[in-house]
C-alpha positions as CSV (number, residue, x, y, z in Angstrom):
1,M,0.4,0.0,0.3
2,I,1.2,3.3,-0.9
3,P,1.5,5.9,1.4
4,K,-0.5,8.9,2.1
5,L,0.9,12.3,1.6
6,R,1.1,14.8,3.9
7,I,0.1,18.6,3.5
8,V,0.6,19.9,6.8
9,P,0.0,24.3,6.5
10,L,1.9,25.7,9.4
11,G,1.3,29.4,8.2
12,G,-0.3,31.4,5.5
13,L,-3.6,30.0,5.9
14,G,-6.7,31.7,7.8
15,E,-4.0,35.2,7.8
16,I,-1.8,36.8,5.7
17,G,1.8,36.6,6.4
18,K,4.4,33.5,7.8
19,N,3.8,31.3,5.1
20,M,5.0,28.4,5.8
21,T,3.9,24.7,4.1
22,A,5.4,21.3,5.0
23,I,4.7,18.3,2.3
24,E,5.5,15.0,3.8
25,F,5.5,11.7,2.7
26,G,6.5,8.6,4.6
27,E,10.4,9.7,7.1
28,Q,10.6,12.6,4.1
29,I,9.8,16.2,4.6
30,I,10.0,19.4,2.4
31,L,9.3,22.9,3.5
32,I,7.8,25.6,1.3
33,D,8.5,28.8,2.7
34,A,9.3,30.5,5.9
35,G,8.2,33.6,6.7
36,I,7.5,36.2,9.5
37,M,3.7,37.6,10.0
38,F,3.6,41.8,11.5
39,P,2.1,42.2,14.8
40,E,-1.6,43.5,15.0
41,N,-2.3,46.4,16.6
42,D,-4.0,44.3,20.1
43,M,0.2,42.9,20.1
44,L,1.5,45.3,22.1
45,G,5.7,45.2,22.1
46,I,5.4,42.2,20.0
47,D,8.4,43.0,16.8
48,T,7.4,40.0,14.8
49,I,5.4,36.5,14.6
50,I,6.3,32.9,13.0
51,P,4.8,30.1,11.9
52,D,4.1,27.4,15.3
53,Y,6.1,25.0,13.6
54,S,5.7,22.5,16.7
55,Y,4.6,20.0,14.7
56,L,8.1,19.4,13.3
57,D,9.6,19.2,16.6
58,D,10.2,15.2,16.7
59,K,10.5,15.2,13.2
60,F,13.3,18.1,12.7
61,D,15.6,15.1,11.1
62,K,13.2,13.6,8.7
63,V,13.6,17.1,7.0
64,L,15.3,17.0,3.8
65,A,15.0,20.9,2.2
66,V,13.3,23.9,2.4
67,L,12.2,25.3,-0.8
68,I,11.6,29.5,-1.0
69,T,9.4,30.9,-3.6
70,H,10.8,34.7,-3.4
71,G,12.6,36.6,-1.3
72,H,9.4,39.0,0.9
73,E,9.8,38.4,4.5
74,D,6.7,36.8,4.7
75,H,8.5,33.9,2.7
76,V,11.7,34.4,4.2
77,G,11.9,36.3,7.8
78,A,11.4,33.2,9.4
79,L,14.5,31.7,8.3
80,P,16.9,33.2,11.2
81,H,15.0,30.9,13.7
82,L,13.7,27.8,11.8
83,M,18.0,27.5,10.9
84,Q,18.9,26.9,13.8
85,D,16.4,23.4,14.2
86,I,17.2,21.9,11.5
87,D,20.2,20.9,9.4
88,A,18.8,21.5,5.6
89,P,19.5,22.9,2.5
90,I,18.1,26.0,1.0
91,Y,17.0,26.0,-2.3
92,A,15.7,29.7,-3.6
93,T,17.3,31.6,-7.0
94,P,19.6,33.9,-7.2
95,L,18.3,37.5,-5.7
96,T,16.5,35.3,-3.2
97,L,19.4,33.6,-2.1
98,G,21.3,37.0,-1.5
99,L,18.9,38.3,1.0
100,I,18.6,35.4,2.2
101,E,22.2,35.2,3.3
102,G,22.3,38.4,4.7
103,K,19.5,37.8,7.4
104,L,21.4,34.4,8.3
105,R,24.9,36.1,8.3
106,G,22.8,38.4,11.1
107,A,21.8,35.7,13.3
108,N,25.5,34.5,13.2
109,L,24.4,31.1,11.1
110,L,25.6,31.8,7.6
111,H,28.5,29.1,7.8
112,T,26.2,26.9,9.4
113,V,23.9,26.4,6.5
114,D,24.2,24.9,3.5
115,L,22.2,27.3,0.4
116,R,21.9,25.9,-2.9
117,T,20.8,28.3,-6.5
118,I,18.4,27.0,-8.2
119,E,16.9,28.7,-11.3
120,A,13.4,28.6,-12.7
121,G,13.7,25.9,-15.5
122,D,15.5,23.3,-13.4
123,I,15.2,20.1,-12.4
124,F,16.5,18.2,-9.2
125,N,15.6,15.5,-6.9
126,V,15.3,15.8,-2.9
127,G,15.0,11.7,-1.4
128,S,11.4,10.9,-3.5
129,F,10.5,14.4,-4.6
130,K,11.0,15.8,-8.1
131,I,11.1,19.2,-8.3
132,E,10.5,21.8,-11.0
133,P,11.1,25.6,-10.0
134,F,8.7,27.8,-13.0
135,H,9.1,31.2,-13.3
136,V,5.8,33.6,-11.7
137,A,5.5,37.7,-11.9
138,H,5.5,38.8,-8.8
139,S,6.2,42.4,-6.8
140,I,10.2,41.3,-6.6
141,P,12.4,39.6,-8.9
142,D,13.6,36.1,-9.6
143,C,10.1,34.5,-8.0
144,V,9.5,31.0,-8.6
145,G,6.7,28.6,-8.2
146,F,6.7,25.1,-8.0
147,G,6.0,21.7,-9.5
148,I,6.7,18.4,-7.5
149,T,6.1,15.5,-8.1
150,T,5.4,13.1,-5.2
151,P,5.0,9.0,-5.5
152,V,1.1,9.9,-4.9
153,G,1.1,12.1,-7.6
154,L,2.0,16.0,-9.1
155,I,1.3,19.6,-6.9
156,V,1.6,22.7,-8.2
157,H,2.5,25.6,-4.9
158,T,1.9,29.1,-7.3
159,G,4.3,30.6,-4.5
160,D,3.1,34.2,-5.0
161,Y,2.1,35.1,-8.6
162,K,-0.2,37.5,-10.9
163,F,-0.9,37.0,-14.5
164,D,1.8,40.3,-15.5
165,H,2.3,40.2,-19.4
166,T,5.0,43.1,-18.8
167,P,6.5,43.1,-15.3
168,A,9.3,45.3,-14.2
169,D,12.1,43.2,-15.1
170,G,10.9,42.3,-18.1
171,W,10.2,38.1,-17.9
172,P,6.5,37.2,-18.1
173,P,5.4,34.0,-15.9
174,D,6.3,30.9,-17.7
175,F,2.3,29.9,-19.3
176,A,4.5,26.7,-21.0
177,K,5.6,25.4,-17.8
178,L,1.8,25.3,-16.1
179,A,0.7,24.1,-19.7
180,E,2.8,21.5,-19.4
181,F,2.2,20.5,-15.9
182,S,-1.6,20.3,-16.4
183,N,-0.9,17.5,-19.7
184,R,1.2,15.8,-17.0
185,G,-2.3,15.4,-14.8
186,V,-1.9,17.7,-11.7
187,L,-3.0,16.4,-8.6
188,A,-3.5,19.0,-6.3
189,L,-2.8,23.1,-6.8
190,L,-1.9,25.0,-3.7
191,A,-2.6,28.3,-5.7
192,D,-2.3,32.3,-3.7
193,S,-5.5,33.1,-2.5
194,T,-5.3,37.2,-1.3
195,N,-6.8,39.0,-3.9
196,S,-9.3,36.2,-4.2
197,D,-11.9,39.7,-3.5
198,K,-10.6,41.6,-6.0
199,P,-12.8,41.5,-9.4
200,G,-11.3,41.5,-13.1
201,W,-7.3,41.4,-13.4
202,T,-4.3,42.7,-11.5
203,P,-3.3,46.2,-13.8
204,S,1.1,45.4,-14.5
205,E,3.8,46.7,-12.6
206,N,4.3,49.0,-15.6
207,T,1.5,51.2,-14.9
208,I,3.3,52.3,-11.8
209,A,6.0,54.3,-14.2
210,E,2.8,56.2,-16.1
211,G,1.7,57.2,-11.8
212,F,5.4,57.9,-11.3
213,D,6.4,60.0,-13.7
214,E,3.0,62.1,-13.1
215,V,4.4,62.7,-9.6
216,F,7.5,64.2,-10.5
217,R,6.3,65.9,-12.9
218,N,4.4,67.8,-10.1
219,A,6.1,67.6,-7.2
220,Q,7.6,71.3,-6.7
221,G,9.8,69.8,-3.4
222,R,11.4,66.9,-2.4
223,I,9.9,63.8,-3.2
224,I,9.7,60.8,0.1
225,I,9.0,57.3,-1.5
226,A,8.1,54.5,1.4
227,T,8.0,50.8,0.1
228,F,8.7,47.4,1.7
229,A,12.6,46.9,1.6
230,S,12.4,43.7,0.1
231,L,10.0,45.5,-3.0
232,I,13.2,45.4,-5.3
233,S,11.3,46.4,-8.9
234,R,9.8,49.4,-6.9
235,I,13.2,50.7,-6.2
236,Q,14.7,50.2,-9.6
237,Q,10.9,52.2,-10.9
238,V,11.7,54.9,-8.7
239,A,15.4,55.0,-10.2
240,D,14.8,54.9,-13.7
241,T,11.5,57.9,-12.8
242,A,15.4,59.8,-11.4
243,V,16.7,59.6,-14.4
244,R,14.5,61.0,-16.1
245,H,13.4,64.0,-14.5
246,G,17.3,64.4,-13.1
247,R,16.3,63.9,-9.8
248,K,19.4,62.2,-7.5
249,M,18.0,59.3,-4.8
250,A,18.9,58.4,-1.5
251,I,17.7,55.5,0.3
252,I,17.1,55.8,3.8
253,G,16.4,52.6,6.5
254,R,19.1,50.0,7.1
255,S,17.1,46.9,5.4
256,M,16.5,48.5,2.1
257,R,20.4,49.7,2.1
258,T,21.0,46.1,2.4
259,N,18.5,44.6,-0.2
260,T,19.5,47.3,-2.5
261,K,23.4,46.5,-2.0
262,I,22.7,43.2,-2.8
263,A,20.2,43.0,-5.8
264,R,23.1,45.4,-7.3
265,E,25.9,43.2,-7.0
266,L,23.6,40.5,-8.5
267,G,22.5,42.4,-11.2
268,Y,19.1,42.8,-10.3
269,L,18.5,46.1,-10.3
270,N,20.6,48.4,-12.6
271,I,21.3,52.2,-11.4
272,P,23.6,54.8,-12.3
273,D,26.2,55.3,-9.6
274,D,25.8,58.9,-10.5
275,I,22.1,59.0,-9.0
276,V,22.7,58.2,-6.0
277,V,23.5,60.0,-3.1
278,D,24.1,59.9,0.5
279,I,21.1,61.1,2.6
280,D,23.2,63.4,4.5
281,I,24.0,65.1,1.2
282,A,20.2,64.4,-0.2
283,T,19.1,66.9,2.3
284,K,21.4,70.2,1.8
285,M,20.4,69.1,-2.1
286,P,17.8,71.9,-3.7
287,P,14.8,70.2,-3.0
288,S,13.7,69.9,-6.5
289,K,17.1,68.0,-7.6
290,V,16.6,64.8,-4.9
291,V,14.0,61.4,-4.4
292,I,14.5,59.8,-1.1
293,M,13.6,56.3,-0.5
294,A,12.2,54.8,2.7
295,T,11.4,52.2,4.7
296,G,8.0,52.5,7.0
297,A,5.2,52.1,4.5
298,Q,3.3,50.2,7.1
299,G,2.9,52.6,9.3
300,E,5.8,50.7,11.7
301,P,6.3,53.5,14.2
302,S,10.0,52.3,14.6
303,A,10.5,52.4,10.9
304,V,11.8,55.3,9.0
305,M,8.2,57.2,8.0
306,G,7.1,56.5,11.5
307,R,9.9,58.2,12.8
308,I,9.5,61.0,10.5
309,A,5.8,61.5,10.8
310,N,6.8,62.0,14.5
311,G,9.2,64.0,14.5
312,R,12.0,61.4,15.9
313,H,14.7,60.8,12.5
314,R,17.9,62.4,13.2
315,N,18.8,62.9,9.6
316,L,15.4,63.9,8.0
317,S,12.5,65.9,8.7
318,V,9.0,67.1,6.9
319,Q,9.7,70.4,4.6
320,E,6.4,72.3,3.6
321,G,6.5,71.5,-0.4
322,D,7.6,67.5,0.0
323,T,5.7,65.0,-1.6
324,I,5.1,61.7,0.2
325,V,4.2,58.9,-1.4
326,F,3.2,55.1,0.2
327,S,3.8,52.9,-2.4
328,A,2.3,50.1,-0.7
329,H,-0.7,48.4,-0.1
330,A,-1.8,48.5,3.7
331,I,-1.5,45.2,5.0
332,P,-4.8,43.7,6.2
333,G,-4.9,44.9,10.3
334,N,-2.0,47.7,9.9
335,E,-4.4,50.1,8.1
336,E,-5.0,52.1,11.7
337,M,-1.4,52.8,11.8
338,V,-0.6,53.7,8.2
339,Y,-3.2,56.7,8.0
340,R,-2.7,57.7,11.6
341,T,1.2,58.1,10.1
342,I,-0.1,59.4,6.7
343,N,-2.6,62.4,9.1
344,R,0.9,63.2,10.7
345,L,3.1,63.7,7.5
346,Y,0.2,66.3,6.7
347,Q,0.0,67.7,9.9
348,R,3.5,68.2,9.4
349,G,2.6,70.2,5.7
350,A,3.2,67.2,3.5
351,T,1.2,66.1,0.3
352,V,0.6,62.4,0.8
353,L,-0.2,60.4,-1.9
354,Y,-1.4,56.7,-1.6
355,D,-2.7,53.8,-3.6
356,K,-6.5,55.2,-3.3
357,I,-5.8,58.4,-4.2
358,A,-2.7,58.4,-7.2
359,N,-1.6,55.7,-9.2
360,V,1.7,54.9,-6.7
361,H,0.9,51.0,-6.0
362,V,0.0,48.2,-8.1
363,S,-0.6,44.4,-6.1
364,G,1.3,41.9,-6.9
365,H,-1.3,39.2,-6.2
366,A,-3.7,38.0,-8.8
367,S,-7.4,38.7,-8.6
368,R,-10.3,36.7,-9.5
369,E,-10.0,36.9,-13.3
370,E,-6.0,35.9,-12.9
371,M,-7.1,32.9,-10.7
372,K,-9.6,31.3,-12.8
373,L,-7.0,31.3,-15.6
374,M,-4.3,29.2,-13.3
375,I,-7.0,27.2,-12.2
376,N,-7.9,26.7,-16.0
377,L,-4.5,26.5,-17.0
378,I,-3.7,23.7,-14.3
379,R,-6.9,22.0,-14.5
380,P,-6.3,20.1,-10.9
381,K,-8.1,17.1,-9.6
382,F,-7.8,18.9,-6.2
383,L,-7.9,22.4,-5.0
384,I,-6.3,24.1,-2.0
385,P,-6.4,27.5,-1.6
386,V,-3.3,29.0,0.5
387,H,-1.8,32.5,1.4
388,G,-4.6,34.5,2.4
389,E,-7.3,35.0,5.1
390,I,-10.4,32.4,5.6
391,R,-12.5,34.7,3.3
392,H,-10.3,34.5,0.7
393,L,-9.9,30.9,0.8
394,K,-13.2,30.4,1.2
395,L,-13.8,33.0,-2.3
396,H,-11.1,31.1,-4.0
397,G,-12.6,27.8,-3.3
398,K,-16.0,29.2,-4.6
399,L,-13.3,30.3,-7.9
400,G,-13.2,27.0,-8.1
401,V,-16.7,25.5,-8.0
402,E,-17.7,28.0,-10.5
403,L,-15.0,26.2,-12.9
404,G,-16.3,22.8,-12.3
405,I,-13.9,21.5,-9.6
406,P,-16.3,19.2,-7.4
407,E,-16.6,20.9,-4.0
408,E,-15.4,18.1,-1.9
409,N,-12.1,18.3,-3.5
410,I,-11.6,21.8,-2.6
411,A,-9.5,21.7,1.0
412,I,-10.5,25.1,2.8
413,V,-8.2,24.6,5.8
414,E,-6.2,27.2,8.5
415,N,-3.1,26.6,10.0
416,G,-2.6,23.2,11.8
417,T,-4.9,20.8,9.9
418,P,-3.2,18.4,7.6
419,L,-4.5,17.4,4.8
420,E,-3.7,13.6,3.3
421,L,-3.9,12.8,-0.8
422,A,-4.1,9.9,-2.3
423,P,-4.3,9.6,-6.0
424,N,-8.4,9.6,-5.9
425,Q,-8.7,11.2,-2.6
426,L,-8.4,14.4,-0.3
427,T,-9.1,13.8,3.3
428,I,-9.0,16.6,6.1
429,C,-7.5,15.9,9.3
430,P,-8.7,16.8,12.6
431,R,-7.0,20.3,13.5
432,M,-4.1,20.0,15.6
433,P,-3.2,22.8,18.7
434,G,-1.0,25.9,17.8
435,G,-0.9,29.2,17.6
436,Y,1.3,32.3,17.3
437,I,5.5,32.5,18.0
438,F,6.1,36.2,19.1
439,V,9.2,37.5,19.0
440,D,9.8,40.0,21.5
441,G,13.5,41.5,21.4
442,S,15.9,38.7,21.3
443,G,12.7,36.5,23.0
444,V,11.6,33.9,20.6
445,G,8.1,32.3,21.9
446,D,8.5,33.5,25.5
447,I,6.2,35.9,25.3
448,G,2.5,34.1,25.1
449,W,-1.3,35.6,24.9
450,P,-1.5,35.6,28.5
451,V,1.5,38.5,28.7
452,V,0.4,40.3,25.5
453,R,-3.0,41.0,27.3
454,D,-1.5,41.6,30.5
455,R,0.1,44.6,27.7
456,D,-3.2,45.4,26.4
457,K,-4.7,45.8,29.9
458,L,-2.0,47.9,31.2
459,A,-2.5,50.0,27.9
460,Q,-6.1,50.6,28.3
461,A,-6.5,51.0,32.3
462,G,-3.0,51.5,34.0
463,Y,-1.3,49.8,37.2
464,F,-2.0,49.9,40.3
465,F,-0.1,48.6,42.9
466,V,0.0,48.5,46.9
467,V,2.2,47.4,49.4
468,V,1.0,46.3,52.9
469,T,2.9,45.5,56.4
470,A,0.3,43.6,58.4
471,S,0.6,41.4,61.7
472,P,0.1,37.4,61.5
473,K,-3.6,38.4,62.3
474,G,-4.2,41.0,59.6
475,K,-3.1,43.8,60.9
476,V,-2.1,46.9,59.3
477,I,1.1,48.1,60.4
478,G,1.9,51.6,59.7
479,K,1.4,53.4,56.3
480,I,-0.1,51.4,52.9
481,E,2.1,52.3,50.0
482,I,0.1,52.7,47.0
483,R,1.5,53.1,44.0
484,T,-0.2,53.7,39.9
485,R,0.9,54.5,36.5
486,G,-1.3,55.2,33.9
487,F,-4.8,54.5,35.9
488,V,-5.2,57.7,38.2
489,D,-2.6,61.1,39.0
490,N,-2.0,60.5,42.9
491,N,-2.0,64.0,43.2
492,S,-5.8,64.8,42.6
493,T,-7.5,61.5,43.8
494,E,-5.9,61.5,47.1
495,E,-10.0,60.5,48.3
496,L,-10.0,57.6,45.8
497,L,-6.4,55.5,47.2
498,M,-7.8,56.6,50.6
499,D,-11.3,54.8,50.5
500,A,-8.9,52.3,48.7
501,E,-7.1,52.1,51.6
502,D,-10.0,51.7,53.9
503,V,-11.1,48.9,51.5
504,I,-7.7,46.8,51.8
505,I,-8.0,46.7,55.8
506,R,-11.1,45.2,56.3
507,T,-10.5,42.9,54.1
508,L,-7.2,42.0,55.8
509,E,-9.3,42.0,59.2
510,N,-11.8,40.3,57.9
511,A,-10.1,37.8,57.0
512,G,-8.3,37.1,60.4
513,G,-4.9,36.9,59.5
514,K,-2.5,36.3,56.6
515,D,-2.7,33.2,54.8
516,E,-1.4,31.8,51.3
517,G,-4.4,33.0,49.1
518,I,-4.8,36.9,51.1
519,E,-3.0,38.5,48.3
520,R,-5.2,37.3,45.7
521,R,-8.7,38.2,48.0
522,V,-6.8,41.9,48.1
523,E,-6.5,41.8,45.2
524,Q,-10.2,40.8,44.1
525,A,-11.5,43.4,46.8
526,V,-9.5,46.1,45.6
527,S,-10.5,45.6,41.4
528,R,-13.8,45.7,42.6
529,F,-14.1,48.9,44.7
530,L,-12.0,50.2,41.3
531,Y,-14.4,48.9,38.9
532,D,-17.6,50.4,40.9
533,E,-15.9,54.0,41.3
534,T,-14.4,54.4,38.1
535,R,-15.2,51.8,35.5
536,R,-12.1,50.4,34.8
537,R,-10.4,48.2,35.3
538,P,-6.0,48.3,36.0
539,I,-3.7,45.9,36.9
540,V,-3.7,45.4,40.2
541,Q,-1.2,44.1,42.6
542,V,-0.7,43.9,46.6
543,V,1.9,42.5,48.4
544,I,1.9,42.3,52.2
545,K,4.5,41.5,54.1
């Protein structure tokens, strides 16, 4: 009996970000991508989120390879964490591998990881799997999907894609390879679902050139363009426009400078040396002669645009007449931060352009008509929507039904739900326990939801700290110390604090003495009192000595 093929989504299904999929046959596992996700507004203090790959804890020695589709953070950002646990080669195209090298070098892992360069059109074997990377168009050069021939059948993973006939790098998608897969017979298609709620076709990257030309023609002062650090195609488009309009270009933001350097060295960016200037020089040039590229298009407070908006950047501040362009869509969940940043930039006197009011960004993902074309080109027996929130996956599945795929042959699942594939059967297995792995500073996984909820509670209602010295029989000795942060001003609420002291004294006296649970009982009594008086629930901590 042939073992079933097992597909386990570890990230990217039910969310936008931290894409990671395990494909398992017998004792052999290959992984596709290992990305991060940016924290949502209620995840205070969290830097990034990585996939929960605890499913692999007892299987690390079975992982034969990590296949990477492209160099965006939501597909490679978790590699420095993952590669501390597994000993397997990473396969990626040259630009993607260059970006990965920078990440591994920063984590002191570069010398320990086997990096292998692949090209679209290659064919290579990993254990029982035959791997065929094929070129797809996206918003960064050198993107691939993977055709993976398994003992059970051929599966196709699209990676991030759109059917762009005039991409910025001049390399359209490989339609012929997709048709060839179809002729062989595709068992399952794992396809990008991000824009399944967008009708029609996603505009070509080439349309951005017209939008940038208009911006450069109309801007009288400096132009500052914010985008993702890994959006290499956009950096090239800005450089080309700068040349046409006689402006010098400065790049600010460590990650963007690093990625630009790598892409130029590898030949993926063609930027004349004489148009690139340091930010210190750019700030002294005539405003009409400079364009600045910066990170922070998602409104992150610590990124360049966030610091500029708050007046906290040491090299750059907003001037009257600046035109600031956000050349990126807001990631779902980041809209509030993005628009808060835009509003602050307006307050400082800038003109701000973004995708809703100007032609300054197009998505790198297929819209509904392109998704239909992918399904019709591949003609899979089973459809597995990936890369999207649950609404995107559902809508993608509905498209499959409209195109004639039986509903029972479509798997709409979220992270941690294994799928088992046989030549004529798809089985959805029970979902495994799992969740987010938070990265907080240098800590990975040591911060969980309880701590995040405490941080949220602190942000909402503050902190109320009590120190009491009491006798063994519960009689208060000396003065009760009360300190608050983010709750009330100690100087203006003397009556409230005195009443809180009375509650503490009564609770201790009623308890009749100190015991193991006395601190908890006092905390509960104080919390009830504070809510009754203020309708707020600060975190209350009581120490009884």
